[in-house]
C-alpha positions in Angstrom: 1.7 -14.7 35.0 2.6 -11.3 33.7 4.9 -12.5 31.1 2.3 -15.0 29.9 -0.2 -12.1 29.5 2.4 -10.1 27.7 3.0 -12.9 25.2 -0.7 -13.1 24.6 -0.9 -9.4 23.9 1.9 -9.6 21.5 0.5 -12.4 19.6 -2.9 -10.9 19.5 -1.4 -7.5 18.4 0.6 -9.4 15.7 -2.6 -11.1 14.3 -4.7 -8.1 14.5 -1.9 -6.2 12.4 -1.5 -8.8 9.9 -5.2 -9.0 9.5 -5.6 -5.3 8.9 -2.7 -5.3 6.4 -4.4 -8.1 4.5 -7.6 -6.4 4.3 -5.9 -3.2 3.2 -4.1 -5.1 0.3 -7.3 -7.0 -0.7 -9.3 -3.7 -0.8 -6.9 -1.7 -2.9 -7.1 -1.3 -6.6 -4.5 0.4 -8.9 -5.4 1.4 -12.4 -2.9 2.6 -14.8 -4.1 3.9 -18.3 -2.5 5.9 -21.1 -4.1 9.0 -19.6 -4.0 8.7 -15.8 -3.2 6.7 -12.7 -6.1 5.9 -10.2 -5.7 4.3 -6.7 -8.8 3.4 -4.8 -8.5 2.0 -1.2 -10.8 1.1 1.5 -13.3 -1.3 2.6 -16.2 0.5 4.1 -15.3 4.2 3.1 -13.6 4.6 -0.2 -10.6 6.8 -0.8 -9.5 7.6 -4.4 -6.3 9.2 -5.6 -5.9 10.2 -9.2 -3.2 11.9 -11.3 -3.0 12.5 -15.1 0.0 11.1 -16.7 0.8 14.4 -18.2 1.4 15.9 -14.7 3.6 13.1 -13.3 7.3 14.2 -12.7 8.9 11.2 -11.3 8.1 7.6 -10.2 10.1 5.8 -7.4 10.1 2.2 -6.5 11.0 1.1 -3.0 11.6 -2.6 -2.0 13.3 -4.4 0.7 15.2 -7.6 0.2 12.0 -9.4 1.5 9.9 -7.3 -0.8 11.9 -8.1 -3.8 11.8 -11.9 -2.8 8.0 -11.9 -2.3 7.2 -9.3 -5.0 5.8 -6.2 -3.1 6.9 -2.8 -2.3 5.9 1.0 -2.7 5.7 2.9 -5.8 5.7 6.7 -5.2 4.4 8.9 -8.0 5.3 12.7 -7.7 3.2 15.1 -9.7 3.8 18.7 -10.7 3.3 21.0 -7.7 4.8 18.6 -5.3 1.9 16.3 -4.8 3.3 12.9 -3.8 1.2 9.7 -3.8 2.6 6.5 -2.4 1.0 3.4 -4.0 1.1 -0.1 -2.6 2.7 -2.5 -4.9 2.0 -6.2 -4.5 2.0 -9.4 -6.7 -0.7 -9.8 -9.2 -4.0 -11.5 -7.9 
């Protein structure tokens, strides 16, 4: 009996986690222009990260094997002054 409840809880947790990630993915906008990089996230409350292109020191891309296969990963933009902004990267919609 306890094992059945544990299974149900694990499946419910997995569905909830996938649903939250899907909402996060669908509500994230990344805009790259010739002057700045802007990232907007959030469904109800909106968060915006912005950095001028002239202040970018480095850009790193991280992808797992599955990420390379399915076309997703994380782009990390580091600006002058040590500010680091991870940007979610996913296939074009």
